[in-house]
C-alpha positions as CSV (number, residue, x, y, z in Angstrom):
1,M,116.5,-116.6,39.1
2,I,118.6,-115.5,42.2
3,L,121.9,-114.7,41.4
4,E,124.4,-113.9,44.1
5,A,128.0,-112.1,43.8
6,A,129.8,-112.5,46.9
7,Y,133.3,-110.8,47.1
8,L,135.7,-111.7,49.7
9,Q,138.6,-110.2,50.7
10,V,141.6,-113.1,51.5
11,K,144.8,-112.2,53.3
12,L,147.8,-112.5,51.7
13,G,149.6,-115.1,52.4
14,F,146.1,-117.7,52.6
15,E,145.5,-117.2,49.3
16,H,145.8,-121.0,48.6
17,E,144.4,-122.4,51.6
18,F,141.4,-120.2,51.1
19,E,141.1,-121.9,47.8
20,E,141.5,-125.7,48.8
21,V,139.0,-125.1,51.5
22,F,136.5,-123.3,48.8
23,Q,137.3,-126.6,46.6
24,K,135.5,-128.3,49.6
25,S,132.9,-126.4,50.1
26,S,132.0,-126.8,46.7
27,K,130.6,-130.1,46.9
28,V,128.3,-128.9,49.6
29,I,127.1,-126.2,47.4
30,S,126.2,-128.0,44.3
31,S,124.2,-130.4,46.6
32,M,121.5,-127.7,47.6
33,N,118.2,-128.2,45.7
34,G,117.7,-125.7,42.4
35,Y,121.7,-125.6,42.3
36,I,123.1,-124.5,38.8
37,S,126.8,-123.2,38.8
38,H,129.3,-121.0,40.9
39,E,132.6,-120.0,39.9
40,L,135.4,-118.5,42.3
41,Q,137.5,-115.9,40.2
42,R,140.4,-113.9,41.7
């Protein structure tokens, strides 16, 4: 099993835009072979 933790710095004022793009990207992420789960935390 591989666990990946990514710490991303989002520019002030772009938090909402980042979360929208992350939600769209989640569809691609979850379609990967072997995918189990992911989450976004502030």
